C-alpha positions, 0 to 999 in steps of 0.5 A, a space after each residue: 804471434 803478437 797475440 801470444 805475447 799479451 799474457 806477459 804485457 798484461 803479467 807485468 802491469 799487474 804484477 808492477 803495479 802490486 809490487 810497487 804500489 800495493 807492496 811498497 805501501 804496506 810492507 810484506 810479513 814474512 809468509 810473504 817475503 818468503 811465499 812469492 820469490 817461491 810463486 815466482 821460482 815455480 813460473 821460472 821452472 816452467 820457462 827453463 823446462 821449456 827452454 831446455 828440454 826439446 818438446 815431446 808428447 812425454 815432457 808435454 805431460 810433465 810440463 802439464 803438471 809443472 804448470 798445473 802446480 804453479 797455478 796452485 801454488 801461486 794460490 796458497 797465500 789467499 787465505 790470509 790475504 783477506 786479514 792484509 790486503 785492501 779490496 783493489 789488491 784483491 782484485 789484482 790478485 784475481 787478474 793475475 789468477 785469471 792470467 796466470 793459467 794463460 800464459 802458461 799455456 801461450 809458453 807450452 804454445 811457444 814451446 810446441 811451435 817456435 819462431 827465431 821472435 818468440 824463442 828470443 822472447 821466451 829467452 827475456 821472459 826467463 832473464 826478466 823473471 829471473 831478475 825479479 826472483 832475485 829482487 823478491 829475494 834480496 829486496 824484501 829479506 836483505 835490504 827492506 826494513 819494516 817501518 816502526 809501529 
């Protein structure tokens, strides 16, 4: 079952590079400081759904709808990113866009086929995603100060 964890590891590595190299280097305009936590919230909603809602064919349809919404939501900024991001950051975004539906498919698989390790892993993912969500809100909207131009 180690392969179910791989998309989460890739997500962590790529989002860390994007956040702690590109975002810190260029700063984030208001639309990103609002939009990025919303993107994280859509992932968190998928994770929380499978954690608290028992698996059934009906609940699977609702999860798929949440996952599809999340996949579209994360692409919302790309029309304006072209004016703010270097090519290497676009490449990281492309990796995230490829990985996102794979990760959410793995979440669905874990939900349908829970094991002790995978259930615990999912709990940790919820906690880490929630902490990242709080970081995005607090750091970028309360602590971060734009450099004077």
